[in-house]
N, CA, C and O atoms as a GROMACS GRO file, in nm:
protein
  528
    1LEU      N    1   1.148  -3.531   1.985
    1LEU     CA    2   1.098  -3.373   2.027
    1LEU      C    3   1.067  -3.324   1.881
    1LEU      O    4   0.957  -3.268   1.877
    2LYS      N    5   1.135  -3.330   1.755
    2LYS     CA    6   1.076  -3.284   1.642
    2LYS      C    7   0.933  -3.334   1.605
    2LYS      O    8   0.849  -3.257   1.559
    3VAL      N    9   0.910  -3.471   1.629
    3VAL     CA   10   0.774  -3.519   1.606
    3VAL      C   11   0.678  -3.443   1.686
    3VAL      O   12   0.576  -3.398   1.634
    4ILE      N   13   0.712  -3.423   1.837
    4ILE     CA   14   0.613  -3.376   1.903
    4ILE      C   15   0.572  -3.209   1.856
    4ILE      O   16   0.456  -3.168   1.857
    5PHE      N   17   0.676  -3.136   1.820
    5PHE     CA   18   0.655  -3.017   1.742
    5PHE      C   19   0.579  -3.006   1.610
    5PHE      O   20   0.492  -2.923   1.585
    6HIS      N   21   0.622  -3.100   1.534
    6HIS     CA   22   0.540  -3.112   1.408
    6HIS      C   23   0.390  -3.128   1.447
    6HIS      O   24   0.307  -3.052   1.397
    7VAL      N   25   0.354  -3.224   1.534
    7VAL     CA   26   0.234  -3.263   1.559
    7VAL      C   27   0.141  -3.150   1.619
    7VAL      O   28   0.024  -3.133   1.585
    8TYR      N   29   0.210  -3.077   1.711
    8TYR     CA   30   0.165  -2.944   1.780
    8TYR      C   31   0.132  -2.822   1.668
    8TYR      O   32   0.037  -2.745   1.682
    9LYS      N   33   0.219  -2.818   1.560
    9LYS     CA   34   0.204  -2.721   1.469
    9LYS      C   35   0.081  -2.776   1.393
    9LYS      O   36  -0.005  -2.688   1.380
   10ILE      N   37   0.046  -2.898   1.339
   10ILE     CA   38  -0.055  -2.954   1.287
   10ILE      C   39  -0.192  -2.926   1.362
   10ILE      O   40  -0.297  -2.883   1.313
   11LEU      N   41  -0.167  -2.958   1.485
   11LEU     CA   42  -0.318  -2.923   1.564
   11LEU      C   43  -0.331  -2.783   1.579
   11LEU      O   44  -0.445  -2.745   1.605
   12LYS      N   45  -0.244  -2.698   1.571
   12LYS     CA   46  -0.266  -2.559   1.593
   12LYS      C   47  -0.316  -2.495   1.454
   12LYS      O   48  -0.380  -2.390   1.456
   13LEU      N   49  -0.286  -2.560   1.338
   13LEU     CA   50  -0.316  -2.491   1.207
   13LEU      C   51  -0.474  -2.560   1.182
   13LEU      O   52  -0.550  -2.514   1.098
   14CYS      N   53  -0.504  -2.665   1.260
   14CYS     CA   54  -0.636  -2.720   1.231
   14CYS      C   55  -0.750  -2.664   1.323
   14CYS      O   56  -0.870  -2.688   1.304
   15LYS      N   57  -0.702  -2.588   1.425
   15LYS     CA   58  -0.793  -2.564   1.528
   15LYS      C   59  -0.855  -2.442   1.485
   15LYS      O   60  -0.809  -2.337   1.439
   16ASN      N   61  -0.988  -2.489   1.516
   16ASN     CA   62  -1.100  -2.411   1.473
   16ASN      C   63  -1.148  -2.401   1.342
   16ASN      O   64  -1.225  -2.312   1.304
   17LYS      N   65  -1.097  -2.506   1.261
   17LYS     CA   66  -1.157  -2.545   1.123
   17LYS      C   67  -1.222  -2.653   1.117
   17LYS      O   68  -1.193  -2.755   1.180
   18PRO      N   69  -1.331  -2.635   1.028
   18PRO     CA   70  -1.428  -2.741   1.008
   18PRO      C   71  -1.334  -2.873   0.962
   18PRO      O   72  -1.240  -2.858   0.884
   19SER      N   73  -1.372  -3.012   1.023
   19SER     CA   74  -1.305  -3.104   0.980
   19SER      C   75  -1.353  -3.165   0.839
   19SER      O   76  -1.469  -3.187   0.804
   20PRO      N   77  -1.216  -3.189   0.758
   20PRO     CA   78  -1.257  -3.232   0.605
   20PRO      C   79  -1.313  -3.387   0.606
   20PRO      O   80  -1.350  -3.439   0.501
   21ALA      N   81  -1.316  -3.453   0.726
   21ALA     CA   82  -1.343  -3.603   0.762
   21ALA      C   83  -1.480  -3.626   0.658
   21ALA      O   84  -1.575  -3.551   0.682
   22GLY      N   85  -1.493  -3.707   0.565
   22GLY     CA   86  -1.589  -3.741   0.478
   22GLY      C   87  -1.673  -3.655   0.397
   22GLY      O   88  -1.769  -3.685   0.326
   23SER      N   89  -1.604  -3.509   0.427
   23SER     CA   90  -1.651  -3.413   0.337
   23SER      C   91  -1.607  -3.373   0.200
   23SER      O   92  -1.677  -3.318   0.116
   24GLY      N   93  -1.447  -3.418   0.185
   24GLY     CA   94  -1.392  -3.402   0.055
   24GLY      C   95  -1.406  -3.248  -0.002
   24GLY      O   96  -1.366  -3.228  -0.117
   25CYS      N   97  -1.453  -3.153   0.063
   25CYS     CA   98  -1.474  -3.017   0.026
   25CYS      C   99  -1.350  -2.931   0.060
   25CYS      O  100  -1.307  -2.925   0.175
   26THR      N  101  -1.295  -2.866  -0.041
   26THR     CA  102  -1.175  -2.777  -0.010
   26THR      C  103  -1.200  -2.630  -0.020
   26THR      O  104  -1.124  -2.548   0.032
   27ASP      N  105  -1.304  -2.597  -0.084
   27ASP     CA  106  -1.334  -2.464  -0.096
   27ASP      C  107  -1.422  -2.374   0.003
   27ASP      O  108  -1.512  -2.304  -0.044
   28TRP      N  109  -1.400  -2.376   0.113
   28TRP     CA  110  -1.491  -2.323   0.212
   28TRP      C  111  -1.501  -2.186   0.200
   28TRP      O  112  -1.413  -2.116   0.149
   29ARG      N  113  -1.608  -2.145   0.247
   29ARG     CA  114  -1.636  -1.966   0.257
   29ARG      C  115  -1.680  -1.946   0.379
   29ARG      O  116  -1.757  -2.026   0.432
   30TYR      N  117  -1.647  -1.860   0.427
   30TYR     CA  118  -1.697  -1.803   0.556
   30TYR      C  119  -1.767  -1.652   0.561
   30TYR      O  120  -1.726  -1.553   0.501
   31GLY      N  121  -1.862  -1.659   0.632
   31GLY     CA  122  -1.936  -1.525   0.652
   31GLY      C  123  -1.868  -1.442   0.791
   31GLY      O  124  -1.793  -1.493   0.876
   32ASN      N  125  -1.911  -1.317   0.788
   32ASN     CA  126  -1.839  -1.253   0.908
   32ASN      C  127  -1.863  -1.312   1.036
   32ASN      O  128  -1.948  -1.400   1.045
   33CYS      N  129  -1.791  -1.270   1.148
   33CYS     CA  130  -1.816  -1.310   1.276
   33CYS      C  131  -1.918  -1.242   1.338
   33CYS      O  132  -1.893  -1.127   1.374
   34VAL      N  133  -2.043  -1.294   1.362
   34VAL     CA  134  -2.162  -1.230   1.451
   34VAL      C  135  -2.152  -1.268   1.576
   34VAL      O  136  -2.141  -1.384   1.617
   35PRO      N  137  -2.156  -1.136   1.660
   35PRO     CA  138  -2.141  -1.151   1.807
   35PRO      C  139  -2.248  -1.213   1.865
   35PRO      O  140  -2.348  -1.203   1.795
   36SER      N  141  -2.264  -1.273   1.965
   36SER     CA  142  -2.378  -1.320   2.047
   36SER      C  143  -2.448  -1.229   2.117
   36SER      O  144  -2.570  -1.243   2.121
   37ASN      N  145  -2.396  -1.134   2.174
   37ASN     CA  146  -2.450  -1.009   2.250
   37ASN      C  147  -2.392  -0.875   2.223
   37ASN      O  148  -2.274  -0.864   2.258
   38GLY      N  149  -2.446  -0.774   2.171
   38GLY     CA  150  -2.404  -0.640   2.137
   38GLY      C  151  -2.298  -0.663   2.022
   38GLY      O  152  -2.286  -0.764   1.953
   39ASP      N  153  -2.227  -0.551   2.017
   39ASP     CA  154  -2.139  -0.533   1.880
   39ASP      C  155  -1.990  -0.592   1.880
   39ASP      O  156  -1.915  -0.587   1.782
   40CYS      N  157  -1.956  -0.649   2.008
   40CYS     CA  158  -1.821  -0.711   2.004
   40CYS      C  159  -1.827  -0.827   2.110
   40CYS      O  160  -1.920  -0.836   2.190
   41GLY      N  161  -1.720  -0.916   2.104
   41GLY     CA  162  -1.721  -1.028   2.185
   41GLY      C  163  -1.734  -1.178   2.130
   41GLY      O  164  -1.712  -1.204   2.012
   42ALA      N  165  -1.768  -1.264   2.215
   42ALA     CA  166  -1.772  -1.409   2.144
   42ALA      C  167  -1.895  -1.424   2.064
   42ALA      O  168  -2.001  -1.369   2.094
   43GLY      N  169  -1.875  -1.507   1.952
   43GLY     CA  170  -2.006  -1.539   1.852
   43GLY      C  171  -1.977  -1.651   1.775
   43GLY      O  172  -1.919  -1.749   1.821
   44PHE      N  173  -2.024  -1.638   1.635
   44PHE     CA  174  -2.047  -1.756   1.574
   44PHE      C  175  -2.002  -1.689   1.421
   44PHE      O  176  -2.019  -1.570   1.394
   45ARG      N  177  -1.938  -1.795   1.322
   45ARG     CA  178  -1.951  -1.742   1.217
   45ARG      C  179  -1.984  -1.876   1.139
   45ARG      O  180  -1.951  -1.986   1.184
   46GLU      N  181  -2.053  -1.861   1.018
   46GLU     CA  182  -2.104  -1.976   0.935
   46GLU      C  183  -2.014  -1.986   0.806
   46GLU      O  184  -1.980  -1.892   0.735
   47GLY      N  185  -1.984  -2.113   0.791
   47GLY     CA  186  -1.895  -2.139   0.680
   47GLY      C  187  -1.968  -2.253   0.574
   47GLY      O  188  -2.010  -2.354   0.631
   48SER      N  189  -1.982  -2.248   0.461
   48SER     CA  190  -2.042  -2.321   0.376
   48SER      C  191  -1.965  -2.364   0.259
   48SER      O  192  -1.885  -2.286   0.209
   49CYS      N  193  -1.985  -2.498   0.206
   49CYS     CA  194  -1.886  -2.569   0.088
   49CYS      C  195  -1.989  -2.663   0.040
   49CYS      O  196  -2.042  -2.754   0.104
   50ASP      N  197  -2.012  -2.623  -0.102
   50ASP     CA  198  -2.114  -2.722  -0.145
   50ASP      C  199  -2.227  -2.714  -0.094
   50ASP      O  200  -2.280  -2.603  -0.092
   51GLN      N  201  -2.289  -2.815  -0.044
   51GLN     CA  202  -2.434  -2.829   0.009
   51GLN      C  203  -2.409  -2.848   0.160
   51GLN      O  204  -2.505  -2.895   0.221
   52GLN      N  205  -2.294  -2.819   0.235
   52GLN     CA  206  -2.277  -2.836   0.366
   52GLN      C  207  -2.239  -2.685   0.419
   52GLN      O  208  -2.178  -2.594   0.363
   53THR      N  209  -2.303  -2.694   0.560
   53THR     CA  210  -2.266  -2.569   0.625
   53THR      C  211  -2.218  -2.608   0.774
   53THR      O  212  -2.249  -2.718   0.819
   54LYS      N  213  -2.139  -2.512   0.854
   54LYS     CA  214  -2.101  -2.539   0.985
   54LYS      C  215  -2.109  -2.406   1.035
   54LYS      O  216  -2.126  -2.304   0.967
   55LYS      N  217  -2.096  -2.415   1.163
   55LYS     CA  218  -2.095  -2.305   1.252
   55LYS      C  219  -1.964  -2.305   1.347
   55LYS      O  220  -1.934  -2.400   1.420
   56MET      N  221  -1.902  -2.202   1.338
   56MET     CA  222  -1.751  -2.186   1.403
   56MET      C  223  -1.774  -2.091   1.533
   56MET      O  224  -1.873  -2.017   1.532
   57LYS      N  225  -1.690  -2.090   1.641
   57LYS     CA  226  -1.679  -2.010   1.724
   57LYS      C  227  -1.611  -1.890   1.681
   57LYS      O  228  -1.545  -1.902   1.578
   58CYS      N  229  -1.612  -1.795   1.729
   58CYS     CA  230  -1.522  -1.661   1.689
   58CYS      C  231  -1.538  -1.548   1.783
   58CYS      O  232  -1.624  -1.547   1.871
   59LYS      N  233  -1.459  -1.459   1.763
   59LYS     CA  234  -1.469  -1.330   1.866
   59LYS      C  235  -1.438  -1.192   1.771
   59LYS      O  236  -1.357  -1.178   1.679
   60VAL      N  237  -1.514  -1.114   1.817
   60VAL     CA  238  -1.498  -0.977   1.744
   60VAL      C  239  -1.451  -0.868   1.853
   60VAL      O  240  -1.514  -0.828   1.951
   61PRO      N  241  -1.330  -0.835   1.811
   61PRO     CA  242  -1.247  -0.756   1.899
   61PRO      C  243  -1.331  -0.612   1.924
   61PRO      O  244  -1.383  -0.556   1.827
   62CYS      N  245  -1.339  -0.567   2.035
   62CYS     CA  246  -1.428  -0.450   2.076
   62CYS      C  247  -1.372  -0.316   2.024
   62CYS      O  248  -1.432  -0.212   2.052
   63ASN      N  249  -1.253  -0.314   1.946
   63ASN     CA  250  -1.213  -0.193   1.887
   63ASN      C  251  -1.226  -0.193   1.748
   63ASN      O  252  -1.180  -0.100   1.682
   64TRP      N  253  -1.287  -0.292   1.692
   64TRP     CA  254  -1.291  -0.314   1.562
   64TRP      C  255  -1.393  -0.191   1.482
   64TRP      O  256  -1.495  -0.143   1.530
   65LYS      N  257  -1.329  -0.156   1.337
   65LYS     CA  258  -1.404  -0.059   1.272
   65LYS      C  259  -1.493  -0.132   1.208
   65LYS      O  260  -1.456  -0.229   1.141
   66LYS      N  261  -1.652  -0.089   1.220
   66LYS     CA  262  -1.761  -0.168   1.164
   66LYS      C  263  -1.745  -0.145   1.013
   66LYS      O  264  -1.779  -0.243   0.946
   67GLU      N  265  -1.699  -0.029   0.939
   67GLU     CA  266  -1.711   0.001   0.825
   67GLU      C  267  -1.649  -0.102   0.716
   67GLU      O  268  -1.698  -0.110   0.604
   68PHE      N  269  -1.522  -0.191   0.762
   68PHE     CA  270  -1.472  -0.288   0.694
   68PHE      C  271  -1.441  -0.406   0.761
   68PHE      O  272  -1.360  -0.486   0.716
   69GLY      N  273  -1.500  -0.420   0.861
   69GLY     CA  274  -1.514  -0.549   0.928
   69GLY      C  275  -1.390  -0.597   1.006
   69GLY      O  276  -1.285  -0.537   0.982
   70ALA      N  277  -1.388  -0.696   1.096
   70ALA     CA  278  -1.295  -0.742   1.185
   70ALA      C  279  -1.214  -0.843   1.131
   70ALA      O  280  -1.113  -0.872   1.195
   71ASP      N  281  -1.241  -0.909   1.016
   71ASP     CA  282  -1.174  -1.024   0.931
   71ASP      C  283  -1.073  -0.954   0.824
   71ASP      O  284  -0.991  -1.024   0.766
   72CYS      N  285  -1.079  -0.833   0.804
   72CYS     CA  286  -1.022  -0.768   0.677
   72CYS      C  287  -0.930  -0.694   0.767
   72CYS      O  288  -0.966  -0.629   0.865
   73LYS      N  289  -0.782  -0.714   0.714
   73LYS     CA  290  -0.683  -0.646   0.786
   73LYS      C  291  -0.606  -0.574   0.674
   73LYS      O  292  -0.567  -0.624   0.568
   74TYR      N  293  -0.588  -0.433   0.722
   74TYR     CA  294  -0.516  -0.334   0.632
   74TYR      C  295  -0.402  -0.271   0.682
   74TYR      O  296  -0.384  -0.272   0.804
   75ARG      N  297  -0.307  -0.206   0.593
   75ARG     CA  298  -0.173  -0.148   0.637
   75ARG      C  299  -0.217  -0.006   0.576
   75ARG      O  300  -0.249   0.014   0.458
   76PHE      N  301  -0.213   0.089   0.680
   76PHE     CA  302  -0.216   0.234   0.663
   76PHE      C  303  -0.118   0.298   0.651
   76PHE      O  304  -0.012   0.269   0.706
   77VAL      N  305  -0.138   0.415   0.564
   77VAL     CA  306  -0.025   0.522   0.555
   77VAL      C  307  -0.048   0.608   0.674
   77VAL      O  308  -0.146   0.580   0.743
   78SER      N  309   0.033   0.715   0.711
   78SER     CA  310   0.025   0.814   0.797
   78SER      C  311  -0.112   0.904   0.786
   78SER      O  312  -0.173   0.900   0.680
   79TRP      N  313  -0.149   0.967   0.871
   79TRP     CA  314  -0.269   1.051   0.872
   79TRP      C  315  -0.220   1.156   0.778
   79TRP      O  316  -0.100   1.185   0.778
   80GLY      N  317  -0.308   1.218   0.695
   80GLY     CA  318  -0.301   1.324   0.621
   80GLY      C  319  -0.323   1.443   0.680
   80GLY      O  320  -0.388   1.443   0.784
   81GLU      N  321  -0.266   1.587   0.616
   81GLU     CA  322  -0.300   1.712   0.655
   81GLU      C  323  -0.450   1.740   0.702
   81GLU      O  324  -0.532   1.664   0.649
   82CYS      N  325  -0.493   1.821   0.778
   82CYS     CA  326  -0.624   1.844   0.811
   82CYS      C  327  -0.692   1.903   0.694
   82CYS      O  328  -0.616   1.957   0.614
   83ASP      N  329  -0.807   1.906   0.667
   83ASP     CA  330  -0.867   1.950   0.542
   83ASP      C  331  -0.955   2.057   0.625
   83ASP      O  332  -1.046   2.023   0.700
   84PRO      N  333  -0.912   2.204   0.599
   84PRO     CA  334  -0.996   2.292   0.656
   84PRO      C  335  -1.150   2.313   0.628
   84PRO      O  336  -1.231   2.367   0.703
   85GLN      N  337  -1.171   2.257   0.500
   85GLN     CA  338  -1.336   2.263   0.472
   85GLN      C  339  -1.412   2.149   0.556
   85GLN      O  340  -1.527   2.166   0.597
   86THR      N  341  -1.344   2.040   0.576
   86THR     CA  342  -1.442   1.940   0.625
   86THR      C  343  -1.390   1.934   0.774
   86THR      O  344  -1.464   1.887   0.860
   87ASP      N  345  -1.279   1.977   0.801
   87ASP     CA  346  -1.232   1.966   0.953
   87ASP      C  347  -1.215   1.848   0.974
   87ASP      O  348  -1.247   1.802   1.084
   88LEU      N  349  -1.147   1.748   0.850
   88LEU     CA  350  -1.134   1.590   0.889
   88LEU      C  351  -0.990   1.581   0.844
   88LEU      O  352  -0.948   1.674   0.776
   89ARG      N  353  -0.907   1.477   0.874
   89ARG     CA  354  -0.808   1.421   0.828
   89ARG      C  355  -0.819   1.282   0.784
   89ARG      O  356  -0.876   1.200   0.856
   90THR      N  357  -0.769   1.250   0.673
   90THR     CA  358  -0.790   1.096   0.631
   90THR      C  359  -0.653   1.016   0.591
   90THR      O  360  -0.546   1.076   0.582
   91ARG      N  361  -0.664   0.887   0.571
   91ARG     CA  362  -0.568   0.800   0.568
   91ARG      C  363  -0.606   0.686   0.479
   91ARG      O  364  -0.719   0.650   0.512
   92THR      N  365  -0.568   0.625   0.397
   92THR     CA  366  -0.606   0.490   0.314
   92THR      C  367  -0.523   0.377   0.322
   92THR      O  368  -0.401   0.384   0.306
   93GLY      N  369  -0.589   0.267   0.349
   93GLY     CA  370  -0.534   0.145   0.378
   93GLY      C  371  -0.532   0.039   0.263
   93GLY      O  372  -0.620   0.037   0.176
   94THR      N  373  -0.446  -0.033   0.266
   94THR     CA  374  -0.446  -0.144   0.157
   94THR      C  375  -0.440  -0.275   0.223
   94THR      O  376  -0.367  -0.302   0.318
   95LEU      N  377  -0.534  -0.363   0.159
   95LEU     CA  378  -0.551  -0.484   0.221
   95LEU      C  379  -0.444  -0.559   0.265
   95LEU      O  380  -0.369  -0.563   0.167
   96LYS      N  381  -0.397  -0.617   0.350
   96LYS     CA  382  -0.315  -0.687   0.377
   96LYS      C  383  -0.333  -0.849   0.391
   96LYS      O  384  -0.263  -0.935   0.338
   97LYS      N  385  -0.456  -0.867   0.486
   97LYS     CA  386  -0.489  -1.006   0.490
   97LYS      C  387  -0.644  -1.021   0.509
   97LYS      O  388  -0.700  -0.958   0.599
   98ALA      N  389  -0.708  -1.099   0.431
   98ALA     CA  390  -0.851  -1.119   0.432
   98ALA      C  391  -0.854  -1.258   0.509
   98ALA      O  392  -0.806  -1.359   0.458
   99LEU      N  393  -0.910  -1.257   0.626
   99LEU     CA  394  -0.936  -1.393   0.704
   99LEU      C  395  -1.044  -1.472   0.662
   99LEU      O  396  -1.141  -1.415   0.613
  100PHE      N  397  -1.043  -1.586   0.671
  100PHE     CA  398  -1.133  -1.712   0.621
  100PHE      C  399  -1.216  -1.667   0.467
  100PHE      O  400  -1.333  -1.645   0.438
  101ASN      N  401  -1.091  -1.668   0.393
  101ASN     CA  402  -1.156  -1.634   0.255
  101ASN      C  403  -1.272  -1.519   0.224
  101ASN      O  404  -1.349  -1.526   0.129
  102LEU      N  405  -1.270  -1.430   0.303
  102LEU     CA  406  -1.374  -1.331   0.309
  102LEU      C  407  -1.358  -1.235   0.165
  102LEU      O  408  -1.255  -1.263   0.105
  103GLU      N  409  -1.419  -1.155   0.116
  103GLU     CA  410  -1.401  -1.100   0.007
  103GLU      C  411  -1.385  -0.908   0.110
  103GLU      O  412  -1.472  -0.850   0.175
  104CYS      N  413  -1.275  -0.875   0.086
  104CYS     CA  414  -1.256  -0.759   0.142
  104CYS      C  415  -1.221  -0.652   0.041
  104CYS      O  416  -1.157  -0.681  -0.060
  105GLN      N  417  -1.260  -0.530   0.065
  105GLN     CA  418  -1.217  -0.397  -0.011
  105GLN      C  419  -1.082  -0.419  -0.022
  105GLN      O  420  -1.016  -0.454   0.076
  106PRO      N  421  -1.019  -0.399  -0.159
  106PRO     CA  422  -0.864  -0.378  -0.173
  106PRO      C  423  -0.838  -0.270  -0.111
  106PRO      O  424  -0.769  -0.299  -0.013
  107THR      N  425  -0.862  -0.136  -0.118
  107THR     CA  426  -0.837  -0.029  -0.032
  107THR      C  427  -0.963   0.038   0.028
  107THR      O  428  -1.078   0.030  -0.017
  108ILE      N  429  -0.919   0.108   0.141
  108ILE     CA  430  -1.024   0.192   0.221
  108ILE      C  431  -0.981   0.307   0.255
  108ILE      O  432  -0.859   0.324   0.257
  109THR      N  433  -1.066   0.411   0.290
  109THR     CA  434  -1.019   0.515   0.339
  109THR      C  435  -1.098   0.574   0.446
  109THR      O  436  -1.218   0.594   0.430
  110VAL      N  437  -1.033   0.604   0.565
  110VAL     CA  438  -1.093   0.642   0.690
  110VAL      C  439  -1.060   0.780   0.704
  110VAL      O  440  -0.970   0.831   0.637
  111SER      N  441  -1.131   0.846   0.791
  111SER     CA  442  -1.128   1.000   0.817
  111SER      C  443  -1.135   1.000   0.989
  111SER      O  444  -1.168   0.898   1.049
  112LYS      N  445  -1.110   1.094   1.043
  112LYS     CA  446  -1.130   1.138   1.195
  112LYS      C  447  -1.097   1.278   1.183
  112LYS      O  448  -1.021   1.328   1.100
  113PRO      N  449  -1.179   1.349   1.298
  113PRO     CA  450  -1.158   1.494   1.315
  113PRO      C  451  -1.023   1.534   1.317
  113PRO      O  452  -0.923   1.467   1.343
  114CYS      N  453  -1.035   1.665   1.282
  114CYS     CA  454  -0.899   1.734   1.295
  114CYS      C  455  -0.866   1.766   1.443
  114CYS      O  456  -0.959   1.809   1.512
  115PRO      N  457  -0.727   1.748   1.507
  115PRO     CA  458  -0.712   1.810   1.650
  115PRO      C  459  -0.771   1.954   1.658
  115PRO      O  460  -0.779   2.037   1.567
  116GLY      N  461  -0.809   1.963   1.786
  116GLY     CA  462  -0.836   2.089   1.820
  116GLY      C  463  -0.726   2.187   1.852
  116GLY      O  464  -0.620   2.150   1.903
  117LYS      N  465  -0.757   2.331   1.817
  117LYS     CA  466  -0.656   2.417   1.824
  117LYS      C  467  -0.625   2.458   1.981
  117LYS      O  468  -0.518   2.471   2.041
  118THR      N  469  -0.746   2.472   2.020
  118THR     CA  470  -0.751   2.498   2.196
  118THR      C  471  -0.799   2.389   2.265
  118THR      O  472  -0.910   2.336   2.255
  119LYS      N  473  -0.690   2.357   2.349
  119LYS     CA  474  -0.753   2.250   2.438
  119LYS      C  475  -0.767   2.312   2.577
  119LYS      O  476  -0.673   2.378   2.621
  120SER      N  477  -0.888   2.293   2.654
  120SER     CA  478  -0.887   2.387   2.774
  120SER      C  479  -0.861   2.291   2.903
  120SER      O  480  -0.919   2.308   3.010
  121LYS      N  481  -0.768   2.192   2.879
  121LYS     CA  482  -0.735   2.086   3.018
  121LYS      C  483  -0.657   2.148   3.088
  121LYS      O  484  -0.542   2.174   3.054
  122ASN      N  485  -0.729   2.191   3.234
  122ASN     CA  486  -0.658   2.250   3.342
  122ASN      C  487  -0.563   2.383   3.298
  122ASN      O  488  -0.470   2.424   3.366
  123LYS      N  489  -0.603   2.436   3.182
  123LYS     CA  490  -0.532   2.544   3.158
  123LYS      C  491  -0.574   2.704   3.268
  123LYS      O  492  -0.689   2.746   3.274
  124GLY      N  493  -0.483   2.755   3.325
  124GLY     CA  494  -0.532   2.863   3.397
  124GLY      C  495  -0.608   2.857   3.527
  124GLY      O  496  -0.649   2.946   3.601
  125LYS      N  497  -0.618   2.704   3.535
  125LYS     CA  498  -0.686   2.680   3.682
  125LYS      C  499  -0.574   2.641   3.804
  125LYS      O  500  -0.479   2.564   3.790
  126LYS      N  501  -0.608   2.708   3.915
  126LYS     CA  502  -0.522   2.682   4.019
  126LYS      C  503  -0.543   2.517   4.066
  126LYS      O  504  -0.658   2.474   4.057
  127ARG      N  505  -0.473   2.457   4.099
  127ARG     CA  506  -0.505   2.307   4.192
  127ARG      C  507  -0.485   2.340   4.316
  127ARG      O  508  -0.412   2.434   4.347
  128LYS      N  509  -0.549   2.264   4.404
  128LYS     CA  510  -0.540   2.264   4.542
  128LYS      C  511  -0.457   2.139   4.582
  128LYS      O  512  -0.467   2.027   4.532
  129GLY      N  513  -0.383   2.175   4.667
  129GLY     CA  514  -0.267   2.069   4.717
  129GLY      C  515  -0.147   2.126   4.765
  129GLY      O  516  -0.140   2.249   4.773
  130LYS      N  517  -0.068   2.068   4.791
  130LYS     CA  518   0.054   2.106   4.853
  130LYS      C  519   0.111   2.219   4.782
  130LYS      O  520   0.127   2.214   4.660
  131GLY      N  521   0.145   2.327   4.857
  131GLY     CA  522   0.218   2.439   4.813
  131GLY      C  523   0.124   2.560   4.792
  131GLY      O  524   0.177   2.669   4.769
  132ASN      N  525   0.012   2.553   4.796
  132ASN     CA  526  -0.102   2.638   4.751
  132ASN      C  527  -0.147   2.714   4.863
  132ASN      O  528  -0.242   2.793   4.851
   0.00000   0.00000   0.00000
C-alpha cells in the first residue's frame, strides 16, 4: 500500500510538467497561461530551457486579476479606510507563491470603490404579495 501511495505521489508531482527524458535540462522557465478563447478558460503556456521549448495545457480562472496575473499568488491585508479624495479604498498584497518560476512583483496594491452611503434597494417601496 505504501508503494502504491508513493507512486501516486510521484505521478501527481510529474503531472503537466515537461518530461526530462533526454533533455537533461533542469531550469525550465514558463510564460503566462494564454487562454485559447477570450480572457479565461483553457489555454496553453510555453516553457523554455536552453534551446528547447514546450507547450503545456493550463487554465486561467475567470475571476483572476489581470494586473498581476493568474500565476502569482498574493496574501492580502484587510481593506484600508475610504479615501474621500479618490473615493477608493486600497490594500496591499505580498507575494505568497509564484507558479511555474514566473517573475512576479514582490508587493502589489489594489483598490476598489468605497461602498456607497445610500443604497436604494427596495427602500420605501411596497411589495405586492401576501398581506398587502
